[in-house]
C-alpha positions in Angstrom: 91.1 76.4 80.1 93.7 77.1 82.3 93.6 75.6 85.9 93.0 79.5 87.0 89.8 79.6 84.9 89.0 76.0 85.9 89.3 77.3 89.5 87.0 80.6 88.9 84.2 78.6 87.0 83.9 76.1 89.5 84.1 78.6 92.8 83.0 81.6 91.7 81.4 82.0 87.9 78.9 84.6 89.6 81.8 87.0 90.6 83.7 87.8 93.4 82.4 90.0 96.4 84.1 93.1 97.3 85.2 94.4 100.6 86.7 97.7 102.1 89.7 98.0 103.4 88.6 99.2 106.9 86.4 96.2 107.1 89.4 93.7 106.8 92.0 95.5 107.3 94.0 97.9 110.4 95.7 100.8 108.8 98.1 103.0 110.4 101.7 105.3 110.0 104.6 104.5 111.6 106.9 106.9 114.1 110.3 106.9 113.2 112.2 109.4 110.8 114.9 109.5 108.4 117.4 111.1 110.6 117.1 107.4 112.4 118.1 105.4 109.5 121.7 103.7 109.8 123.7 102.5 106.8 123.9 98.4 108.4 120.9 98.7 110.4 119.6 95.4 112.0 116.3 96.0 110.2 114.5 97.3 107.2 113.1 101.1 107.3 110.4 101.9 104.6 109.7 105.3 103.6 109.1 107.4 101.0 110.8 106.1 98.0 112.0 102.6 96.8 114.4 102.6 97.9 114.4 100.7 101.9 116.8 102.0 103.8 118.2 100.1 107.1 117.6 101.1 111.1 118.6 99.2 114.5 114.9 99.1 116.1 111.8 97.6 114.5 108.3 99.1 114.9 106.1 96.0 113.5 106.4 92.4 113.3 103.8 91.1 110.7 102.6 90.6 107.1 101.5 93.7 105.3 101.5 96.0 102.7 103.5 99.7 103.0 102.9 102.6 100.8 104.2 106.4 101.3 101.7 109.2 102.4 103.8 111.8 100.2 105.6 111.4 97.1 104.9 108.4 94.8 101.2 107.8 95.9 99.7 105.1 93.6 103.2 104.2 92.4 105.6 102.9 95.5 104.5 99.2 97.1 106.0 97.3 99.5 105.3 94.1 100.6 106.8 93.6 104.2 106.8 90.2 106.4 108.6 90.5 109.9 110.3 92.8 111.8 111.1 96.5 110.2 110.0 100.1 110.8 108.3 103.0 109.4 108.6 106.6 108.5 105.9 108.9 109.9 104.5 109.6 106.6 104.5 105.9 105.2 101.1 103.5 105.7 101.1 99.9 106.4 98.0 97.9 105.6 97.9 95.4 107.8 95.1 92.6 107.2 92.9 90.8 109.5 90.6 89.1 107.5 91.9 85.4 107.1 90.1 84.7 103.8 92.6 87.2 102.1 95.7 86.0 101.0 98.4 88.9 101.8 100.2 88.6 98.6 97.5 88.9 96.3 96.5 92.1 98.6 99.3 94.2 97.6 99.4 93.0 93.8 95.6 94.3 93.8 97.1 97.4 95.1 99.7 97.7 92.7 97.1 97.3 89.7 94.0 99.3 91.3 95.0 102.0 93.8 96.7 104.3 92.0 93.2 104.9 89.9 91.2 104.8 93.1 93.6 107.4 94.6 93.5 109.4 91.6 89.7 109.6 90.8 89.6 111.5 94.2 92.0 113.9 93.4 91.4 117.7 92.2 94.9 117.7 90.5 96.4 114.8 88.0 99.3 114.5 90.8 98.7 113.2 94.5 100.6 115.2 97.4 99.8 112.8 100.1 96.6 110.7 101.2 94.7 110.8 104.4 94.0 107.2 106.0 90.5 107.2 105.5 91.6 107.5 101.8 92.9 103.9 102.0 90.5 102.4 103.9 87.9 103.4 101.7 89.4 101.1 99.4 88.2 98.3 97.6 89.6 95.2 97.6 88.2 91.5 95.7 88.0 88.4 98.0 87.4 85.6 95.6 88.4 81.9 97.3 91.6 82.1 98.8 92.6 78.7 96.3 91.3 82.1 93.4 93.7 84.1 95.0 96.9 81.9 95.6 96.9 80.5 91.9 96.9 84.0 91.2 99.7 85.1 93.7 101.6 81.8 92.0 101.4 82.7 88.5 102.1 86.5 89.1 105.3 85.2 91.6 106.7 83.5 89.0 107.2 86.7 86.4 108.4 88.4 89.4 111.5 85.9 90.2 112.5 86.0 86.4 112.7 89.6 87.2 114.6 89.3 89.6 116.8 87.0 88.2 117.4 89.1 84.7 117.8 92.5 87.6 120.2 90.2 89.4 122.6 89.9 86.2 122.3 93.3 85.3 123.8 94.4 88.6 126.6 91.8 87.9 127.2 93.7 84.9 126.9 96.6 86.5 129.5 95.6 88.8 131.5 94.7 86.1 131.7 98.1 84.5 132.7 99.3 88.1 135.3 97.1 88.1 136.6 98.1 84.3 136.0 102.3 85.3 138.8 101.6 87.9 141.5 100.1 86.2 141.4 102.7 83.8 141.6 105.3 86.5 144.8 103.5 87.9 147.8 106.1 87.5 150.7 106.7 89.2 151.7 109.8 90.0 153.3 112.4 87.9 157.1 111.8 89.4 156.4 108.1 88.3 155.9 108.4 84.9 152.6 109.3 85.7 149.9 112.5 85.6 149.1 115.1 87.4 147.1 114.5 90.5 144.8 117.7 92.2 143.0 118.2 94.9 138.8 118.5 93.5 139.0 122.2 95.3 141.8 122.9 92.8 139.4 122.4 89.9 136.2 122.7 91.3 134.1 124.2 93.8 130.3 124.5 95.3 128.0 125.9 93.9 126.1 128.7 96.1 123.8 130.6 93.9 119.8 129.5 94.9 116.6 129.5 93.4 113.2 129.7 94.8 111.5 126.3 94.4 107.9 127.2 93.1 109.5 127.9 89.7 111.0 124.3 89.8 108.8 120.6 88.7 109.6 117.4 89.9 112.0 117.4 86.1 114.3 120.0 87.8 114.4 119.5 91.5 116.5 117.3 93.2 116.6 115.7 96.2 118.2 113.0 98.0 115.1 110.5 97.2 115.0 111.1 93.5 119.0 110.4 92.8 120.1 107.1 92.0 123.0 105.2 92.9 125.7 105.8 90.4 124.4 105.9 87.3 123.8 108.5 84.6 120.6 109.5 85.1 118.1 110.8 87.8 114.5 109.2 88.4 111.3 112.0 88.4 110.2 112.5 92.1 106.7 114.1 92.4 107.5 115.5 95.8 109.1 118.9 96.1 108.9 121.7 98.7 106.1 124.3 98.8 108.0 127.3 99.8 111.5 128.1 100.1 115.0 128.0 98.1 117.2 125.4 96.4 121.0 125.7 95.0 120.6 126.4 91.3 122.6 123.3 89.2 123.2 123.9 85.7 124.0 121.0 82.9 127.3 119.9 83.9 127.1 120.4 87.3 128.0 116.7 89.4 125.2 116.5 92.2 126.2 114.1 94.7 123.7 113.1 98.3 125.1 114.3 100.8 124.3 112.4 103.6 125.3 109.4 105.1 122.9 106.5 103.6 122.5 108.9 100.0 126.6 109.0 99.0 126.3 106.7 96.8 123.7 108.8 94.8 125.4 110.8 91.9 124.2 112.5 89.0 125.5 114.2 85.9 123.3 117.0 85.4 122.0 117.9 81.8 119.5 121.2 82.7 118.9 123.8 85.0 117.2 123.4 88.0 117.4 123.8 91.7 119.1 120.9 94.4 118.2 120.8 98.0 120.8 121.6 100.9 121.1 117.7 101.2 122.9 117.3 97.8 126.5 118.7 97.0 126.3 120.2 93.7 129.6 120.5 92.6 130.7 122.8 89.3 134.3 122.4 87.8 135.4 126.7 87.7 135.7 128.2 84.7 139.7 128.3 85.0 139.8 124.7 85.3 137.6 124.1 82.1 140.2 123.2 79.6 141.8 121.1 83.0 139.1 118.7 83.6 135.7 117.9 81.8 132.8 117.1 83.7 131.8 113.8 82.1 135.3 112.3 83.8 134.8 114.4 87.0 131.4 112.2 86.9 133.5 109.5 86.3 136.5 109.8 89.1 133.5 110.8 91.7 131.6 107.4 90.9 134.1 105.3 92.5 133.1 103.1 95.8 136.9 105.4 96.6 135.7 108.7 96.5 132.5 107.1 98.5 133.9 105.9 101.2 136.3 108.9 101.5 133.2 111.1 101.7 131.1 108.6 104.1 134.5 109.2 106.4 134.3 112.7 106.6 130.8 112.6 107.8 130.8 114.2 111.5 128.7 113.2 114.5 124.4 113.9 114.6 121.0 112.3 114.2 121.8 112.8 110.2 125.1 112.5 108.8 126.8 114.7 106.3 129.7 114.6 104.6 131.9 117.4 105.8 132.2 119.9 102.6 135.6 121.0 103.6 137.0 118.2 104.0 135.8 116.5 100.9 137.6 118.9 98.6 140.9 117.6 99.7 139.7 114.3 97.6 142.9 113.8 95.6 141.9 113.0 91.6 143.9 111.7 88.5 144.1 114.8 86.3 145.2 113.2 83.2 145.2 115.3 79.3 141.8 116.0 78.1 142.3 113.5 75.2 142.9 110.9 77.4 140.1 112.0 80.0 137.6 111.8 76.6 138.9 108.4 75.7 138.0 106.8 79.0 134.8 108.5 79.2 134.1 107.4 75.6 135.2 103.7 76.7 133.2 103.5 79.7 130.3 105.2 78.0 130.0 102.1 75.5 130.0 99.9 78.6 127.4 101.8 80.2 125.2 101.7 76.8 125.3 98.2 77.2 124.6 98.7 80.4 122.0 100.6 81.2 120.6 100.8 77.2 116.7 100.7 77.4 117.0 100.0 74.2 119.5 97.2 73.8 120.8 94.2 76.0 119.9 93.0 79.6 117.4 95.9 80.2 115.8 96.2 77.3 115.0 92.5 78.1 113.9 93.3 81.4 111.5 95.8 79.8 110.0 93.3 77.4 109.2 91.5 80.4 107.7 93.8 82.5 105.5 94.5 79.9 104.3 90.9 79.7 104.3 90.9 83.3 101.8 94.3 83.6 99.7 92.4 81.0 99.0 89.5 82.5 99.0 90.7 85.7 95.9 93.3 85.0 94.1 90.5 83.0 94.5 88.1 86.4 93.5 90.8 88.7 90.6 91.6 86.9 87.1 90.5 88.7 83.4 90.6 88.1 81.3 91.6 91.4 78.8 90.0 92.6 77.0 93.0 92.7 77.4 96.6 92.0 80.0 98.9 93.7 78.9 101.5 95.6 81.9 104.4 95.9 82.4 104.7 100.1 82.9 107.8 101.6 86.1 109.5 101.8 85.6 109.9 105.2 
């Protein structure tokens, strides 16, 4: 018998009490907006995505759970402690009941809240939630000793995954260094290659498309781009009406708000991009001069991100100056050399990011193991049958 099983057998052999969140916690939203984000801000700023932004003011100083009110519902959870700011459409759950370990509650939310919300949705996808829905969620309250032992076990899994993630990040930095070395060309006059402005080989896509014909796999906003990787996440949040910039396979999409300028994607499908995205397309007359995969590599560098950031105009949501960005100078070696560089980096990228081999595969295996144990550890027998609360 494990230590946890012995604790449960001794302290709560007949089951545990379940309480609704409304009775044990304070639930509310923030007052900040994305325009308040500052890249080097003093405090964490929780919005409606997994990415944590920064800001120069705080609204709360506490330990709490943060979840989005729109997009990623049932999938995104933050355990926060200390000073932080919160988006207007994100919720904080601050526990007032001292018999509840907040870290334990965080783990319970990650396991059960998604199922709870989807059971109350008309469709399989939940686009938004209301405060009473959160307040009606039930949480088990075993003795604190049991909660603390569960937290100790799950934290060990989390720490191991964090170590692997740190090693993966180190490999990615190594990749970036190697990529920059491959792109170090002298000017043509000094025995190197031709250099051209971005605007000489590419332009911005301008054709628009209705967003109501798009879905989460074909709509791209700043929230569902990944930093400098050949891929992007799927976001379930898309606008209900309006238009988007039509992108196509081979276009390079880059976030154009200062906190997102390091987010870039080489499109491999057709879809629509928000106005916060630079949709860069190689011009037909330059197709025999530069290939999309090479252009993506060049625009993934810190040199380009710094240049684009420095063009940002003043304002509440600083954006890169599109005209100035087209003046960025890029090395254009022969097509065969471009293909060679892309092939080399693709092999390195696969070692770093391929889910079937190496570190990503190990991280994925650990994550599955963690999810298995987490679900087992967070299965409780209630003392009495659980009645479903009204949504309010």
